[in-house]
MDAnalysis code that builds the backbone (N, CA, C; Angstrom):
import MDAnalysis as mda
import numpy as np

u = mda.Universe.empty(486, n_residues=162, atom_resindex=np.repeat(np.arange(162), 3), trajectory=True)
u.add_TopologyAttr("name", ["N", "CA", "C"] * 162)
u.add_TopologyAttr("resid", np.arange(1, 163))
u.add_TopologyAttr("resname", ["MET", "GLY", "CYS", "SER", "MET", "PHE", "ARG", "ILE", "GLY", "VAL", "GLY", "LEU", "ASN", "SER", "GLY", "GLU", "ALA", "ALA", "SER", "PRO", "ASP", "LYS", "VAL", "TYR", "ASN", "LYS", "ILE", "VAL", "ASN", "CYS", "GLU", "ASP", "VAL", "GLY", "TYR", "MET", "SER", "LEU", "SER", "THR", "SER", "ASP", "LYS", "CYS", "LEU", "LYS", "TRP", "TYR", "ASN", "SER", "PRO", "LEU", "THR", "PRO", "ILE", "GLU", "ALA", "ASN", "LEU", "SER", "CYS", "GLN", "SER", "ASN", "VAL", "GLY", "ASN", "LEU", "PHE", "ARG", "ILE", "THR", "SER", "SER", "ASP", "MET", "PHE", "GLN", "GLU", "ILE", "LEU", "ASN", "ILE", "THR", "THR", "ILE", "ILE", "ASP", "PRO", "THR", "TYR", "THR", "VAL", "PHE", "THR", "ILE", "ASP", "GLY", "ASN", "ASP", "ILE", "ALA", "GLN", "GLU", "GLY", "THR", "TRP", "VAL", "PHE", "SER", "ASP", "GLY", "SER", "ALA", "PHE", "ASP", "THR", "ASN", "LEU", "LEU", "ALA", "SER", "ASP", "GLN", "PRO", "ASN", "GLY", "GLY", "THR", "LEU", "GLU", "ASN", "CYS", "LEU", "VAL", "VAL", "VAL", "SER", "GLY", "GLY", "LEU", "ILE", "HIS", "ASP", "GLY", "PRO", "CYS", "ASP", "PRO", "TYR", "SER", "PHE", "GLN", "TYR", "ILE", "CYS", "GLU", "ARG", "TYR", "LEU", "VAL", "LEU"])
u.atoms.positions = np.array([
    [-20.474, 41.110, 2.044],
    [-20.872, 39.352, 1.751],
    [-19.821, 38.667, 1.998],
    [-20.137, 37.595, 3.113],
    [-19.315, 36.720, 3.274],
    [-19.241, 35.503, 2.269],
    [-17.871, 34.904, 2.317],
    [-17.331, 33.746, 1.542],
    [-18.055, 32.764, 2.406],
    [-19.223, 32.336, 1.207],
    [-20.002, 31.143, 2.012],
    [-19.767, 29.621, 1.102],
    [-18.593, 29.450, 0.600],
    [-18.185, 28.845, -0.393],
    [-17.825, 27.422, 0.948],
    [-17.193, 27.749, 1.812],
    [-16.751, 26.958, 2.787],
    [-17.352, 27.167, 4.227],
    [-18.296, 28.157, 4.252],
    [-19.478, 28.720, 5.216],
    [-18.205, 28.866, 6.325],
    [-17.028, 29.377, 5.929],
    [-16.206, 29.968, 6.892],
    [-16.450, 31.755, 7.248],
    [-17.407, 32.335, 6.388],
    [-17.777, 33.517, 6.872],
    [-16.934, 35.010, 6.960],
    [-15.631, 34.650, 5.992],
    [-14.752, 35.859, 6.086],
    [-14.912, 36.891, 4.799],
    [-14.943, 37.772, 5.497],
    [-15.349, 39.290, 4.218],
    [-14.448, 39.307, 3.379],
    [-15.063, 39.818, 2.175],
    [-14.147, 39.248, 1.093],
    [-13.460, 40.910, 1.362],
    [-13.611, 41.816, 1.752],
    [-13.004, 43.134, 1.561],
    [-12.014, 43.371, 2.612],
    [-12.308, 42.598, 3.605],
    [-12.097, 42.987, 5.170],
    [-10.712, 41.918, 5.550],
    [-11.424, 40.829, 5.132],
    [-10.709, 39.558, 5.568],
    [-10.877, 39.233, 7.070],
    [-12.177, 39.684, 7.298],
    [-12.148, 39.454, 8.950],
    [-13.564, 38.750, 9.052],
    [-13.431, 38.152, 10.132],
    [-14.879, 37.262, 9.989],
    [-16.181, 38.217, 9.867],
    [-17.335, 37.723, 8.894],
    [-18.417, 38.513, 8.503],
    [-19.750, 38.005, 9.531],
    [-19.924, 36.948, 10.015],
    [-20.712, 36.324, 10.040],
    [-20.049, 35.203, 11.428],
    [-21.053, 34.908, 12.275],
    [-21.117, 34.089, 13.324],
    [-20.878, 32.602, 13.253],
    [-20.557, 32.224, 12.212],
    [-20.773, 30.809, 11.531],
    [-19.424, 29.972, 12.340],
    [-20.031, 29.020, 12.367],
    [-18.541, 27.775, 13.021],
    [-18.208, 26.803, 11.931],
    [-16.854, 26.518, 11.899],
    [-16.307, 25.766, 11.263],
    [-15.702, 24.514, 11.820],
    [-16.460, 23.588, 11.409],
    [-16.170, 22.096, 11.903],
    [-15.058, 21.437, 10.680],
    [-13.979, 20.770, 11.257],
    [-12.776, 19.686, 10.657],
    [-13.687, 18.471, 10.971],
    [-14.091, 17.532, 10.197],
    [-13.659, 16.315, 10.343],
    [-12.133, 15.350, 10.053],
    [-11.892, 15.047, 10.783],
    [-10.173, 14.083, 10.455],
    [-11.053, 12.824, 9.825],
    [-10.434, 12.679, 8.791],
    [-10.402, 11.470, 7.832],
    [-9.650, 10.192, 8.420],
    [-9.846, 9.292, 8.237],
    [-8.508, 8.270, 8.607],
    [-9.223, 7.152, 7.303],
    [-8.012, 5.972, 7.165],
    [-7.985, 4.701, 6.037],
    [-9.024, 4.466, 6.564],
    [-9.881, 3.893, 7.418],
    [-10.863, 3.267, 7.754],
    [-12.079, 3.679, 6.930],
    [-12.098, 5.103, 7.182],
    [-13.348, 5.988, 6.027],
    [-13.621, 5.579, 4.648],
    [-12.448, 5.126, 4.321],
    [-12.689, 4.799, 2.887],
    [-12.611, 3.835, 2.687],
    [-12.491, 3.055, 3.553],
    [-12.722, 1.542, 3.278],
    [-11.037, 0.867, 3.435],
    [-10.013, 1.508, 3.803],
    [-8.721, 0.699, 3.902],
    [-8.630, 0.897, 5.412],
    [-7.286, 0.056, 5.920],
    [-6.693, -0.071, 7.147],
    [-5.994, 0.622, 7.157],
    [-5.303, 1.110, 8.503],
    [-4.117, 1.994, 8.811],
    [-3.055, 0.994, 9.415],
    [-1.872, 1.526, 9.090],
    [-0.347, 1.038, 9.802],
    [0.168, 2.259, 10.753],
    [0.556, 2.013, 12.055],
    [1.086, 2.697, 13.102],
    [2.608, 2.989, 12.330],
    [2.993, 1.977, 11.764],
    [4.401, 2.330, 11.030],
    [4.583, 3.160, 9.979],
    [3.704, 3.427, 9.157],
    [3.501, 4.530, 8.021],
    [2.021, 5.354, 7.652],
    [2.350, 6.275, 7.019],
    [0.966, 6.921, 6.921],
    [0.354, 6.155, 5.597],
    [0.400, 5.201, 5.363],
    [0.157, 4.415, 4.142],
    [-1.442, 3.996, 4.600],
    [-1.958, 3.677, 3.608],
    [-3.480, 3.037, 4.175],
    [-3.644, 1.710, 3.078],
    [-4.003, 0.766, 3.906],
    [-3.881, -0.954, 3.053],
    [-5.269, -1.083, 2.966],
    [-5.456, -1.999, 2.126],
    [-6.760, -2.762, 1.597],
    [-6.250, -4.164, 1.248],
    [-6.524, -5.347, 1.687],
    [-6.126, -6.671, 1.499],
    [-7.216, -7.151, 0.525],
    [-6.741, -7.815, -0.610],
    [-7.556, -8.183, -1.302],
    [-7.438, -9.617, -1.753],
    [-8.840, -10.586, -1.632],
    [-8.823, -12.139, -1.698],
    [-9.038, -12.411, -2.902],
    [-9.386, -11.859, -3.657],
    [-9.349, -12.462, -5.136],
    [-8.201, -12.182, -5.798],
    [-7.370, -13.669, -6.076],
    [-5.961, -13.682, -6.689],
    [-5.841, -13.266, -7.842],
    [-4.651, -12.313, -8.386],
    [-4.361, -11.802, -9.657],
    [-2.929, -12.072, -9.570],
    [-2.523, -12.066, -10.608],
    [-0.796, -12.236, -11.112],
    [-0.370, -10.995, -10.424],
    [0.909, -10.663, -10.259],
    [1.406, -9.539, -9.356],
    [1.366, -8.209, -10.295],
    [1.428, -8.923, -11.555],
    [1.220, -7.398, -12.547],
    [-0.109, -7.265, -13.031],
    [-0.852, -7.986, -12.499],
    [-2.713, -7.604, -13.182],
    [-2.867, -7.159, -11.657],
    [-2.436, -7.321, -10.710],
    [-2.660, -7.024, -9.119],
    [-2.364, -5.482, -8.856],
    [-0.884, -5.016, -9.360],
    [-0.505, -3.616, -9.546],
    [-1.286, -2.955, -10.134],
    [-2.002, -3.207, -11.434],
    [-2.632, -2.443, -12.279],
    [-3.997, -2.377, -11.592],
    [-4.596, -3.406, -10.674],
    [-5.633, -3.116, -9.931],
    [-5.432, -1.932, -9.215],
    [-4.492, -2.114, -8.146],
    [-4.158, -1.106, -7.296],
    [-4.055, 0.209, -7.978],
    [-3.136, 0.331, -8.796],
    [-3.014, 1.760, -9.453],
    [-4.709, 2.002, -10.153],
    [-5.605, 1.482, -10.246],
    [-6.827, 1.884, -10.858],
    [-7.697, 2.350, -9.635],
    [-7.212, 2.047, -8.735],
    [-7.932, 2.678, -6.806],
    [-6.866, 3.860, -6.367],
    [-6.019, 4.128, -7.302],
    [-5.061, 5.260, -7.173],
    [-4.213, 4.883, -5.864],
    [-3.635, 3.952, -6.129],
    [-2.643, 2.995, -5.159],
    [-1.240, 2.511, -6.116],
    [-0.943, 1.614, -5.212],
    [-0.017, 0.795, -5.811],
    [0.274, -0.603, -5.017],
    [0.868, -1.641, -5.564],
    [0.938, -2.813, -4.557],
    [1.662, -2.468, -3.131],
    [1.214, -3.230, -2.165],
    [2.084, -2.520, -0.949],
    [3.566, -2.524, -1.180],
    [4.054, -1.981, -0.060],
    [5.742, -1.772, -0.255],
    [6.021, -1.908, 0.927],
    [7.061, -2.904, 1.340],
    [7.610, -3.018, 2.527],
    [8.925, -2.398, 2.446],
    [9.001, -1.355, 3.107],
    [9.965, -0.354, 3.237],
    [10.994, -0.904, 4.778],
    [10.410, -1.536, 5.641],
    [10.955, -2.018, 6.993],
    [10.912, -2.905, 7.810],
    [11.722, -3.207, 8.415],
    [11.280, -4.845, 9.136],
    [10.574, -4.548, 9.977],
    [10.158, -3.540, 10.948],
    [9.218, -3.052, 11.803],
    [7.742, -3.076, 10.808],
    [7.683, -2.647, 9.874],
    [6.514, -2.359, 8.664],
    [5.728, -4.359, 8.216],
    [6.929, -4.530, 7.801],
    [6.522, -5.912, 7.614],
    [6.384, -7.150, 8.831],
    [6.860, -6.723, 10.062],
    [6.019, -7.109, 11.197],
    [4.550, -7.278, 11.431],
    [4.342, -5.919, 11.259],
    [2.756, -5.050, 11.240],
    [1.901, -5.799, 10.649],
    [2.312, -5.651, 9.039],
    [1.895, -6.459, 8.099],
    [1.332, -7.814, 8.590],
    [2.199, -8.631, 9.079],
    [2.221, -9.951, 9.225],
    [1.108, -10.041, 10.077],
    [1.361, -9.219, 11.510],
    [0.516, -9.389, 12.206],
    [-0.912, -9.182, 11.824],
    [-1.420, -8.291, 11.242],
    [-2.628, -7.874, 10.664],
    [-2.842, -8.856, 9.715],
    [-2.270, -9.583, 8.706],
    [-2.359, -10.253, 7.771],
    [-2.916, -11.779, 8.661],
    [-2.525, -11.932, 9.587],
    [-3.083, -13.401, 10.579],
    [-3.952, -13.103, 11.381],
    [-4.628, -11.964, 11.195],
    [-5.793, -11.999, 11.773],
    [-7.127, -11.573, 10.694],
    [-6.558, -10.775, 9.443],
    [-7.590, -11.005, 8.427],
    [-7.883, -12.511, 7.454],
    [-6.370, -12.938, 7.342],
    [-6.545, -14.606, 6.828],
    [-5.457, -15.377, 7.246],
    [-5.843, -15.954, 8.432],
    [-4.891, -16.888, 9.109],
    [-4.295, -18.160, 8.192],
    [-4.975, -18.149, 7.084],
    [-4.924, -19.503, 6.302],
    [-4.101, -19.174, 5.437],
    [-3.729, -17.762, 4.924],
    [-3.045, -17.172, 3.738],
    [-1.838, -17.969, 3.643],
    [-1.351, -18.457, 2.131],
    [-0.306, -19.439, 2.031],
    [0.839, -18.263, 0.887],
    [0.589, -17.505, 0.061],
    [0.998, -16.681, -0.697],
    [0.435, -15.446, -0.640],
    [1.023, -14.202, -0.697],
    [0.345, -12.901, -1.021],
    [1.459, -12.105, -1.480],
    [0.764, -11.166, -2.578],
    [1.894, -10.130, -3.280],
    [1.978, -8.685, -2.641],
    [3.319, -8.637, -3.230],
    [3.375, -7.259, -2.680],
    [4.461, -6.468, -3.669],
    [4.979, -5.527, -3.740],
    [5.474, -4.590, -4.508],
    [7.012, -5.045, -4.422],
    [7.154, -5.009, -5.944],
    [8.803, -5.336, -6.156],
    [9.258, -6.189, -6.836],
    [10.093, -6.043, -7.959],
    [10.450, -6.779, -8.901],
    [12.187, -6.607, -9.525],
    [12.398, -7.588, -9.954],
    [13.909, -7.650, -10.480],
    [13.768, -7.618, -12.337],
    [12.281, -7.153, -12.871],
    [12.543, -7.816, -14.313],
    [12.911, -6.942, -15.385],
    [13.351, -5.706, -14.882],
    [14.657, -4.799, -15.768],
    [15.661, -5.416, -15.706],
    [16.415, -5.786, -14.601],
    [17.634, -6.448, -14.662],
    [17.915, -7.072, -13.410],
    [18.326, -8.246, -13.760],
    [17.737, -9.577, -12.678],
    [19.113, -9.022, -11.565],
    [17.990, -9.474, -10.377],
    [19.090, -9.245, -9.155],
    [19.048, -7.867, -8.894],
    [18.561, -6.930, -9.812],
    [18.679, -5.373, -9.163],
    [16.904, -5.446, -8.549],
    [16.782, -5.389, -7.200],
    [15.185, -5.393, -6.832],
    [14.701, -4.062, -6.541],
    [13.614, -3.550, -7.399],
    [13.076, -2.132, -6.899],
    [11.333, -2.496, -6.901],
    [10.971, -1.275, -6.230],
    [9.721, -1.180, -6.732],
    [8.984, -0.634, -7.931],
    [7.906, -0.768, -7.780],
    [6.907, -0.344, -9.281],
    [7.482, 0.989, -9.422],
    [7.963, 2.189, -9.062],
    [8.667, 3.735, -9.375],
    [9.406, 3.484, -9.313],
    [10.317, 2.525, -9.709],
    [11.941, 2.699, -9.492],
    [12.758, 3.025, -8.378],
    [12.119, 2.977, -7.389],
    [13.078, 2.879, -6.407],
    [13.412, 1.521, -5.455],
    [14.651, 1.678, -4.745],
    [14.925, 0.361, -4.575],
    [14.721, -0.574, -3.308],
    [14.222, -1.759, -3.589],
    [14.173, -2.583, -2.210],
    [15.107, -3.099, -1.609],
    [15.049, -2.987, -0.577],
    [16.095, -3.617, 0.467],
    [15.937, -4.892, 0.706],
    [17.030, -5.620, -0.044],
    [16.923, -6.911, -0.061],
    [17.421, -7.783, 1.150],
    [17.692, -6.935, 2.565],
    [17.883, -7.317, 3.282],
    [16.721, -8.241, 4.112],
    [15.397, -7.573, 3.451],
    [14.047, -8.075, 4.282],
    [13.807, -9.471, 3.128],
    [14.769, -9.736, 2.315],
    [14.092, -10.918, 2.005],
    [14.926, -12.588, 2.891],
    [13.947, -13.500, 2.685],
    [14.574, -14.656, 3.528],
    [15.776, -15.108, 3.047],
    [16.782, -15.695, 4.213],
    [17.707, -15.688, 4.096],
    [17.957, -16.654, 2.881],
    [17.487, -17.385, 1.840],
    [17.611, -18.062, 0.729],
    [17.196, -17.402, -0.100],
    [16.532, -16.308, -0.474],
    [16.364, -15.579, -1.283],
    [17.293, -14.548, -2.113],
    [16.825, -14.209, -2.994],
    [16.237, -14.865, -3.981],
    [17.083, -16.193, -4.590],
    [16.050, -17.060, -4.868],
    [16.950, -18.168, -5.476],
    [15.859, -18.526, -6.953],
    [15.192, -17.397, -7.674],
    [14.375, -17.958, -8.665],
    [14.890, -17.711, -10.035],
    [16.291, -16.842, -9.880],
    [16.517, -16.816, -11.247],
    [15.797, -15.700, -12.050],
    [15.764, -16.077, -13.433],
    [15.077, -15.471, -14.311],
    [13.457, -15.931, -14.584],
    [13.089, -16.976, -13.760],
    [11.905, -17.443, -13.310],
    [10.746, -17.079, -12.158],
    [11.836, -16.104, -11.636],
    [11.183, -15.253, -10.352],
    [11.477, -14.003, -10.258],
    [10.709, -13.154, -10.525],
    [10.985, -11.521, -10.804],
    [9.989, -11.076, -10.056],
    [9.120, -11.346, -9.295],
    [8.484, -10.540, -8.268],
    [8.356, -10.781, -7.412],
    [8.169, -10.099, -6.249],
    [8.171, -10.286, -4.666],
    [6.790, -10.725, -4.214],
    [6.776, -12.043, -3.049],
    [5.747, -12.602, -2.812],
    [6.077, -12.463, -1.082],
    [5.083, -12.777, -0.194],
    [5.352, -13.231, 0.880],
    [4.431, -14.476, 1.015],
    [5.457, -15.368, 1.583],
    [5.005, -16.808, 1.694],
    [4.501, -17.037, 3.226],
    [3.849, -18.020, 3.353],
    [3.246, -18.736, 5.080],
    [4.406, -18.677, 5.959],
    [4.422, -18.374, 6.908],
    [5.713, -18.420, 7.933],
    [6.103, -16.918, 7.865],
    [5.780, -15.910, 7.202],
    [6.065, -14.863, 7.657],
    [7.604, -14.525, 6.697],
    [7.930, -14.946, 5.286],
    [9.129, -14.771, 4.767],
    [9.190, -13.762, 3.482],
    [9.557, -13.029, 2.713],
    [9.577, -12.513, 1.782],
    [10.460, -13.331, 0.690],
    [9.913, -14.124, -0.585],
    [10.652, -14.504, -0.944],
    [10.556, -13.929, -2.938],
    [11.287, -14.402, -3.533],
    [11.150, -14.272, -4.995],
    [9.867, -14.948, -5.597],
    [9.121, -14.713, -6.747],
    [7.807, -15.519, -7.175],
    [7.809, -15.195, -8.171],
    [7.149, -16.088, -9.342],
    [6.816, -16.059, -10.301],
    [5.873, -14.411, -10.602],
    [6.236, -13.746, -11.935],
    [4.997, -12.761, -12.101],
    [3.963, -13.295, -12.868],
    [3.874, -14.277, -13.373],
    [2.831, -15.021, -14.198],
    [3.626, -16.397, -14.407],
    [2.627, -17.225, -14.792],
    [1.347, -17.233, -14.526],
    [0.093, -17.090, -13.292],
    [0.686, -17.318, -12.399],
    [0.556, -17.691, -10.795],
    [-0.227, -16.339, -10.517],
    [-1.398, -16.603, -9.497],
    [-2.509, -15.590, -9.023],
    [-2.446, -15.938, -7.746],
    [-2.148, -14.507, -7.082],
    [-1.777, -14.569, -5.337],
    [-2.977, -13.729, -4.831],
    [-3.155, -13.831, -3.336],
    [-4.127, -12.790, -2.743],
    [-2.799, -11.426, -2.861],
    [-3.621, -10.315, -2.639],
    [-2.662, -9.054, -2.779],
    [-2.916, -8.002, -1.998],
    [-2.168, -7.047, -1.721],
    [-2.437, -5.312, -0.631],
    [-1.968, -4.679, -1.381],
    [-2.989, -3.911, -1.172],
    [-2.735, -2.337, -2.230],
    [-2.668, -1.305, -1.165],
    [-1.690, -0.768, -1.662],
    [-1.613, 0.692, -0.422],
    [-1.826, 2.018, -1.219],
    [-2.016, 2.954, -0.363],
    [-2.580, 4.292, -0.925],
    [-2.172, 5.459, 0.395],
    [-2.004, 6.201, -0.004],
    [-1.942, 7.497, 0.905],
    [-3.451, 8.583, 0.756],
    [-3.612, 8.792, 2.262],
    [-4.967, 9.083, 2.154],
    [-4.772, 10.991, 1.667],
    [-5.188, 10.817, 0.935],
    [-5.273, 12.034, -0.159],
    [-6.921, 12.550, -0.578],
    [-7.125, 13.606, -0.083],
    [-8.683, 14.028, -0.004],
    [-8.688, 15.556, -0.740],
])
């Protein structure tokens, strides 16, 4: 008898094809699960217009098997700016992953890995202990911003894992 769970038709005893069943593979992409793709990364992204504080936004992303969008290169940052101007050309601020809550001046992503501070705008960070989360402001600059009580639009990322 052949293995029919995946309709591959491999004989359990011989390991050889047991029937002429064909195997079809569907390539799934970010768009198939309601996200958008990046060319600079294998991440899937989703823009949320409903403002949340950076901490609430990260929890929202985690509930969808992801986290706030991590910008890890200038190419990735440029690509997200291009996408953002198409999705919402009137945006003023959106939240991304990164904070210095644990140690003032030491910027990390929510998983503890280091954020490249060279990606910050030239006059940033400048908020001291009042601004411990990362935001992108209109004009395409990464700033330190308040983690609370202000709410912003945000972008979640996730890897396509099925």
